VOLO-904762 format. One record per residue (C-alpha): chain; residue in three letters; residue number from 1; x, z, y. Coordinates in steps of 0.05 Angstrom, whole numbers, plus 5000, padded with zeros to 4 digits. Each point is the difference from the previous one (the first is absolute). Example, Ala and Ser with C-alpha at 12.3 -4.5 7.8 and 13.67 -1.06 7.14 Angstrom:
<sites>
<site mol="A" type="ALA" seq="1" xx="5246" zz="5156" yy="4910"/>
<site mol="A" type="SER" seq="2" xx="5027" zz="4987" yy="5069"/>
</sites>
This chain:
<sites>
<site mol="A" type="MET" seq="1" xx="5390" zz="5014" yy="5189"/>
<site mol="A" type="ASN" seq="2" xx="4980" zz="4963" yy="5069"/>
<site mol="A" type="ILE" seq="3" xx="4939" zz="5055" yy="5034"/>
<site mol="A" type="LYS" seq="4" xx="4994" zz="4945" yy="5059"/>
<site mol="A" type="ARG" seq="5" xx="4991" zz="4942" yy="4956"/>
<site mol="A" type="LEU" seq="6" xx="4954" zz="5025" yy="4957"/>
<site mol="A" type="ILE" seq="7" xx="4956" zz="5027" yy="5055"/>
<site mol="A" type="LEU" seq="8" xx="4994" zz="4935" yy="5023"/>
<site mol="A" type="GLU" seq="9" xx="4984" zz="4969" yy="4939"/>
<site mol="A" type="GLY" seq="10" xx="4931" zz="5044" yy="5002"/>
<site mol="A" type="GLU" seq="11" xx="4962" zz="5040" yy="4948"/>
<site mol="A" type="ASN" seq="12" xx="4992" zz="4948" yy="4942"/>
<site mol="A" type="VAL" seq="13" xx="4995" zz="5029" yy="4916"/>
<site mol="A" type="SER" seq="14" xx="5060" zz="5037" yy="5010"/>
<site mol="A" type="ILE" seq="15" xx="5003" zz="5032" yy="5068"/>
<site mol="A" type="ASP" seq="16" xx="4949" zz="5045" yy="5027"/>
<site mol="A" type="PHE" seq="17" xx="5005" zz="5024" yy="5076"/>
<site mol="A" type="LYS" seq="18" xx="4981" zz="5065" yy="5010"/>
<site mol="A" type="LYS" seq="19" xx="5014" zz="5048" yy="5078"/>
<site mol="A" type="THR" seq="20" xx="4992" zz="5067" yy="4966"/>
<site mol="A" type="ILE" seq="21" xx="4968" zz="5031" yy="4936"/>
<site mol="A" type="SER" seq="22" xx="4938" zz="5040" yy="5010"/>
<site mol="A" type="ASN" seq="23" xx="4952" zz="4987" yy="4940"/>
<site mol="A" type="ALA" seq="24" xx="5034" zz="5008" yy="4921"/>
<site mol="A" type="GLU" seq="25" xx="4932" zz="4965" yy="4979"/>
<site mol="A" type="LYS" seq="26" xx="5023" zz="4946" yy="5036"/>
<site mol="A" type="ILE" seq="27" xx="5068" zz="4988" yy="4993"/>
<site mol="A" type="ALA" seq="28" xx="4997" zz="5014" yy="4923"/>
<site mol="A" type="LYS" seq="29" xx="4946" zz="4937" yy="5003"/>
<site mol="A" type="THR" seq="30" xx="5069" zz="4958" yy="5019"/>
<site mol="A" type="LEU" seq="31" xx="5048" zz="5044" yy="4963"/>
<site mol="A" type="VAL" seq="32" xx="4962" zz="4972" yy="4924"/>
<site mol="A" type="ALA" seq="33" xx="4992" zz="4934" yy="5028"/>
<site mol="A" type="PHE" seq="34" xx="5071" zz="4989" yy="5017"/>
<site mol="A" type="ALA" seq="35" xx="5021" zz="5027" yy="4935"/>
<site mol="A" type="ASN" seq="36" xx="4942" zz="4975" yy="4973"/>
<site mol="A" type="ASN" seq="37" xx="5023" zz="4915" yy="5004"/>
<site mol="A" type="LYS" seq="38" xx="5087" zz="5003" yy="5019"/>
<site mol="A" type="GLY" seq="39" xx="5009" zz="5056" yy="5038"/>
<site mol="A" type="GLY" seq="40" xx="5003" zz="4996" yy="5076"/>
<site mol="A" type="LYS" seq="41" xx="5027" zz="5038" yy="5068"/>
<site mol="A" type="LEU" seq="42" xx="4966" zz="5036" yy="5039"/>
<site mol="A" type="LEU" seq="43" xx="5021" zz="5012" yy="5075"/>
<site mol="A" type="ILE" seq="44" xx="4980" zz="5060" yy="5038"/>
<site mol="A" type="GLY" seq="45" xx="5007" zz="5002" yy="5077"/>
<site mol="A" type="VAL" seq="46" xx="4983" zz="4925" yy="5017"/>
<site mol="A" type="ALA" seq="47" xx="4929" zz="4976" yy="5018"/>
<site mol="A" type="ASP" seq="48" xx="4959" zz="4949" yy="4966"/>
<site mol="A" type="ASP" seq="49" xx="5024" zz="4951" yy="5043"/>
<site mol="A" type="GLY" seq="50" xx="5072" zz="5012" yy="4981"/>
<site mol="A" type="THR" seq="51" xx="4994" zz="5047" yy="5064"/>
<site mol="A" type="ILE" seq="52" xx="5063" zz="5053" yy="4987"/>
<site mol="A" type="LYS" seq="53" xx="4985" zz="5069" yy="5023"/>
<site mol="A" type="GLY" seq="54" xx="5043" zz="5044" yy="4959"/>
<site mol="A" type="VAL" seq="55" xx="4980" zz="5056" yy="4958"/>
<site mol="A" type="LYS" seq="56" xx="5002" zz="5068" yy="5033"/>
<site mol="A" type="ALA" seq="57" xx="5007" zz="5046" yy="4948"/>
<site mol="A" type="GLU" seq="58" xx="5020" zz="4963" yy="4940"/>
<site mol="A" type="GLU" seq="59" xx="5013" zz="5064" yy="4952"/>
<site mol="A" type="GLU" seq="60" xx="4917" zz="4998" yy="5009"/>
<site mol="A" type="GLU" seq="61" xx="4993" zz="4935" yy="4983"/>
<site mol="A" type="LYS" seq="62" xx="5042" zz="4996" yy="4936"/>
<site mol="A" type="TYR" seq="63" xx="4961" zz="5076" yy="4982"/>
<site mol="A" type="MET" seq="64" xx="4928" zz="4961" yy="5010"/>
<site mol="A" type="ILE" seq="65" xx="5031" zz="4938" yy="4954"/>
<site mol="A" type="ASN" seq="66" xx="5022" zz="5039" yy="4950"/>
<site mol="A" type="LYS" seq="67" xx="4929" zz="5041" yy="4997"/>
<site mol="A" type="ALA" seq="68" xx="4971" zz="4932" yy="4993"/>
<site mol="A" type="ALA" seq="69" xx="5038" zz="4976" yy="4946"/>
<site mol="A" type="HIS" seq="70" xx="4998" zz="5053" yy="4955"/>
<site mol="A" type="GLU" seq="71" xx="4936" zz="5034" yy="5008"/>
<site mol="A" type="PHE" seq="72" xx="4953" zz="4947" yy="5025"/>
<site mol="A" type="CYS" seq="73" xx="5035" zz="4940" yy="4948"/>
<site mol="A" type="LYS" seq="74" xx="4997" zz="5008" yy="4925"/>
<site mol="A" type="PRO" seq="75" xx="5044" zz="4981" yy="4968"/>
<site mol="A" type="ALA" seq="76" xx="5044" zz="5036" yy="5054"/>
<site mol="A" type="ILE" seq="77" xx="5043" zz="4953" yy="5052"/>
<site mol="A" type="GLU" seq="78" xx="5081" zz="5007" yy="5015"/>
<site mol="A" type="PRO" seq="79" xx="5012" zz="4969" yy="5072"/>
<site mol="A" type="SER" seq="80" xx="5070" zz="5005" yy="5032"/>
<site mol="A" type="PHE" seq="81" xx="5008" zz="5013" yy="5068"/>
<site mol="A" type="GLU" seq="82" xx="5051" zz="4963" yy="5059"/>
<site mol="A" type="GLU" seq="83" xx="5012" zz="5013" yy="5077"/>
<site mol="A" type="TYR" seq="84" xx="5010" zz="4943" yy="5037"/>
<site mol="A" type="ILE" seq="85" xx="5005" zz="4992" yy="5076"/>
<site mol="A" type="VAL" seq="86" xx="4971" zz="4946" yy="5039"/>
<site mol="A" type="GLU" seq="87" xx="4995" zz="4993" yy="5073"/>
<site mol="A" type="ASP" seq="88" xx="5024" zz="5086" yy="5006"/>
<site mol="A" type="LYS" seq="89" xx="4949" zz="5004" yy="4951"/>
<site mol="A" type="LEU" seq="90" xx="4993" zz="5029" yy="4935"/>
<site mol="A" type="VAL" seq="91" xx="4970" zz="4948" yy="4959"/>
<site mol="A" type="LEU" seq="92" xx="4984" zz="5041" yy="4916"/>
<site mol="A" type="VAL" seq="93" xx="4993" zz="4952" yy="4945"/>
<site mol="A" type="ALA" seq="94" xx="4969" zz="5031" yy="4938"/>
<site mol="A" type="ASP" seq="95" xx="5019" zz="4953" yy="4936"/>
<site mol="A" type="ILE" seq="96" xx="4949" zz="4990" yy="4943"/>
<site mol="A" type="PRO" seq="97" xx="5025" zz="4977" yy="4928"/>
<site mol="A" type="LYS" seq="98" xx="4952" zz="4957" yy="4970"/>
<site mol="A" type="SER" seq="99" xx="4979" zz="5037" yy="4936"/>
<site mol="A" type="ASP" seq="100" xx="5012" zz="5000" yy="4924"/>
<site mol="A" type="THR" seq="101" xx="4956" zz="5049" yy="4990"/>
<site mol="A" type="LYS" seq="102" xx="4934" zz="4956" yy="5037"/>
<site mol="A" type="PRO" seq="103" xx="4943" zz="4988" yy="5015"/>
<site mol="A" type="HIS" seq="104" xx="5003" zz="5074" yy="5056"/>
<site mol="A" type="TYR" seq="105" xx="4958" zz="5024" yy="5027"/>
<site mol="A" type="ALA" seq="106" xx="4969" zz="5034" yy="5066"/>
<site mol="A" type="LEU" seq="107" xx="4957" zz="5052" yy="5018"/>
<site mol="A" type="ASP" seq="108" xx="4948" zz="4996" yy="5061"/>
<site mol="A" type="GLU" seq="109" xx="4962" zz="5050" yy="5042"/>
<site mol="A" type="GLN" seq="110" xx="4940" zz="5007" yy="4943"/>
<site mol="A" type="GLY" seq="111" xx="5050" zz="5019" yy="4946"/>
<site mol="A" type="LYS" seq="112" xx="4996" zz="4920" yy="4961"/>
<site mol="A" type="TRP" seq="113" xx="5068" zz="4983" yy="4979"/>
<site mol="A" type="TRP" seq="114" xx="5001" zz="4924" yy="5020"/>
<site mol="A" type="VAL" seq="115" xx="5050" zz="4942" yy="4976"/>
<site mol="A" type="TYR" seq="116" xx="5021" zz="4964" yy="5060"/>
<site mol="A" type="PHE" seq="117" xx="5034" zz="4934" yy="4997"/>
<site mol="A" type="ARG" seq="118" xx="5056" zz="4956" yy="5058"/>
<site mol="A" type="ILE" seq="119" xx="4969" zz="4945" yy="5021"/>
<site mol="A" type="GLN" seq="120" xx="5040" zz="4967" yy="5053"/>
<site mol="A" type="ASP" seq="121" xx="5008" zz="5049" yy="5061"/>
<site mol="A" type="LYS" seq="122" xx="4930" zz="5043" yy="4971"/>
<site mol="A" type="SER" seq="123" xx="4985" zz="5059" yy="4940"/>
<site mol="A" type="VAL" seq="124" xx="4949" zz="4974" yy="4968"/>
<site mol="A" type="LEU" seq="125" xx="4954" zz="5035" yy="4937"/>
<site mol="A" type="ALA" seq="126" xx="5027" zz="4968" yy="4945"/>
<site mol="A" type="SER" seq="127" xx="4942" zz="4965" yy="4955"/>
<site mol="A" type="LYS" seq="128" xx="4990" zz="5009" yy="4923"/>
<site mol="A" type="ILE" seq="129" xx="5036" zz="4944" yy="4994"/>
<site mol="A" type="LEU" seq="130" xx="5058" zz="5023" yy="5043"/>
<site mol="A" type="ILE" seq="131" xx="4999" zz="5075" yy="4965"/>
<site mol="A" type="GLU" seq="132" xx="5009" zz="4951" yy="4930"/>
<site mol="A" type="VAL" seq="133" xx="5059" zz="4962" yy="5029"/>
<site mol="A" type="LEU" seq="134" xx="5037" zz="5072" yy="5029"/>
<site mol="A" type="LYS" seq="135" xx="4990" zz="5033" yy="4942"/>
<site mol="A" type="LYS" seq="136" xx="5023" zz="4924" yy="4963"/>
<site mol="A" type="ASP" seq="137" xx="5059" zz="5000" yy="5047"/>
<site mol="A" type="GLY" seq="138" xx="5027" zz="5072" yy="4987"/>
<site mol="A" type="GLU" seq="139" xx="4994" zz="4992" yy="4918"/>
<site mol="A" type="SER" seq="140" xx="5046" zz="4921" yy="4993"/>
<site mol="A" type="GLU" seq="141" xx="5056" zz="4979" yy="5037"/>
<site mol="A" type="GLY" seq="142" xx="4966" zz="4937" yy="5013"/>
<site mol="A" type="THR" seq="143" xx="4941" zz="4958" yy="4962"/>
<site mol="A" type="LEU" seq="144" xx="5008" zz="4926" yy="4955"/>
<site mol="A" type="ILE" seq="145" xx="4952" zz="4946" yy="5031"/>
<site mol="A" type="ALA" seq="146" xx="4977" zz="4948" yy="4958"/>
<site mol="A" type="TYR" seq="147" xx="4964" zz="4951" yy="5023"/>
<site mol="A" type="ALA" seq="148" xx="4936" zz="4988" yy="4961"/>
<site mol="A" type="GLU" seq="149" xx="4941" zz="4971" yy="5012"/>
<site mol="A" type="GLN" seq="150" xx="4975" zz="5055" yy="5070"/>
<site mol="A" type="GLU" seq="151" xx="5063" zz="5008" yy="5031"/>
<site mol="A" type="LYS" seq="152" xx="5004" zz="4924" yy="5001"/>
<site mol="A" type="LEU" seq="153" xx="4926" zz="4992" yy="5030"/>
<site mol="A" type="LEU" seq="154" xx="5013" zz="5057" yy="5042"/>
<site mol="A" type="LEU" seq="155" xx="5063" zz="4970" yy="5030"/>
<site mol="A" type="GLU" seq="156" xx="4962" zz="4941" yy="5021"/>
<site mol="A" type="TYR" seq="157" xx="4946" zz="5024" yy="5023"/>
<site mol="A" type="LEU" seq="158" xx="5037" zz="5036" yy="5051"/>
<site mol="A" type="GLY" seq="159" xx="5046" zz="4938" yy="5014"/>
<site mol="A" type="ASN" seq="160" xx="4946" zz="4973" yy="5023"/>
<site mol="A" type="HIS" seq="161" xx="4954" zz="5045" yy="5022"/>
<site mol="A" type="GLY" seq="162" xx="5040" zz="5061" yy="5033"/>
<site mol="A" type="ARG" seq="163" xx="4975" zz="5055" yy="4978"/>
<site mol="A" type="ILE" seq="164" xx="4954" zz="5034" yy="4936"/>
<site mol="A" type="THR" seq="165" xx="4964" zz="5069" yy="4985"/>
<site mol="A" type="LEU" seq="166" xx="5000" zz="5019" yy="4932"/>
<site mol="A" type="LYS" seq="167" xx="4917" zz="4989" yy="4999"/>
<site mol="A" type="GLU" seq="168" xx="5026" zz="4915" yy="5009"/>
<site mol="A" type="PHE" seq="169" xx="5059" zz="5010" yy="4954"/>
<site mol="A" type="SER" seq="170" xx="4948" zz="5019" yy="4943"/>
<site mol="A" type="LYS" seq="171" xx="4953" zz="4955" yy="5020"/>
<site mol="A" type="LEU" seq="172" xx="5045" zz="4931" yy="4998"/>
<site mol="A" type="THR" seq="173" xx="5037" zz="5027" yy="4940"/>
<site mol="A" type="ARG" seq="174" xx="4922" zz="5023" yy="4962"/>
<site mol="A" type="SER" seq="175" xx="5045" zz="5053" yy="4977"/>
<site mol="A" type="ALA" seq="176" xx="4974" zz="5074" yy="5005"/>
<site mol="A" type="TYR" seq="177" xx="5018" zz="5052" yy="5053"/>
<site mol="A" type="LYS" seq="178" xx="5047" zz="5037" yy="4960"/>
<site mol="A" type="LYS" seq="179" xx="5049" zz="4934" yy="4970"/>
<site mol="A" type="ALA" seq="180" xx="4986" zz="4977" yy="5078"/>
<site mol="A" type="GLN" seq="181" xx="5030" zz="5067" yy="5020"/>
<site mol="A" type="LYS" seq="182" xx="5073" zz="4999" yy="4947"/>
<site mol="A" type="THR" seq="183" xx="5018" zz="4936" yy="5025"/>
<site mol="A" type="ILE" seq="184" xx="4990" zz="5023" yy="5074"/>
<site mol="A" type="ILE" seq="185" xx="5037" zz="5057" yy="4995"/>
<site mol="A" type="ASN" seq="186" xx="5058" zz="4958" yy="4951"/>
<site mol="A" type="LEU" seq="187" xx="5017" zz="4954" yy="5065"/>
<site mol="A" type="ILE" seq="188" xx="4996" zz="5058" yy="5062"/>
<site mol="A" type="LEU" seq="189" xx="5063" zz="5035" yy="4942"/>
<site mol="A" type="SER" seq="190" xx="5034" zz="4931" yy="4996"/>
<site mol="A" type="GLY" seq="191" xx="5000" zz="4998" yy="5071"/>
<site mol="A" type="ILE" seq="192" xx="4958" zz="4924" yy="5001"/>
<site mol="A" type="ILE" seq="193" xx="4927" zz="5030" yy="5040"/>
<site mol="A" type="LEU" seq="194" xx="5001" zz="5053" yy="5047"/>
<site mol="A" type="PRO" seq="195" xx="4928" zz="5040" yy="5006"/>
<site mol="A" type="HIS" seq="196" xx="4969" zz="5008" yy="5072"/>
<site mol="A" type="ILE" seq="197" xx="4954" zz="5060" yy="5017"/>
<site mol="A" type="THR" seq="198" xx="4941" zz="4989" yy="5056"/>
<site mol="A" type="GLU" seq="199" xx="4948" zz="5053" yy="5005"/>
<site mol="A" type="LYS" seq="200" xx="4951" zz="4947" yy="4968"/>
<site mol="A" type="GLU" seq="201" xx="5059" zz="4960" yy="4935"/>
<site mol="A" type="GLU" seq="202" xx="5042" zz="5001" yy="4963"/>
<site mol="A" type="TYR" seq="203" xx="5037" zz="4929" yy="5005"/>
<site mol="A" type="TYR" seq="204" xx="5066" zz="4979" yy="4967"/>
<site mol="A" type="THR" seq="205" xx="5041" zz="4938" yy="5034"/>
<site mol="A" type="LEU" seq="206" xx="5071" zz="4968" yy="4973"/>
<site mol="A" type="VAL" seq="207" xx="5056" zz="5034" yy="5032"/>
<site mol="A" type="GLU" seq="208" xx="5043" zz="4951" yy="5027"/>
</sites>
């Protein structure tokens, strides 16, 4: 693995930088988000801007990550570790595998369990739709899509407008929320559309 190239590419859907691990709850959020998506690597000893700071006590960092993975993640996550010397400094890489037991929950400071998902370079709180997607993704090896009228309308709309919310889709197809939700879940699982979550709303775009 070319660790320097990974650092140059910056944070993304499967790479996250941490200067140091100081909080098990916060790190659990990232571990869960990776496991709920395609897996990922946590590079410790690297600042957010990609500056290599190095790890002072790698055993402590490993202990914190393992503690977060076992005590603050449910089901527990099993990270593996590798060490690299970059610019004479030690970078610790925690590898989080893609999970078969989704969804994973992370424990917050208030003692509540939440599902997180990795979207681009952020670990975001999963909506009800995303949690359903994760449950189904854990159950099946892919989804069979039959292009019914609803899907055609959705794909046409996205082709013209670029994005859609569940409410807009429900209105467009004059269908019940539940049915519209099912269609969207199938299309996310099939890798045809992508969910985006902001503080205000969740919307969907075509996968480029």
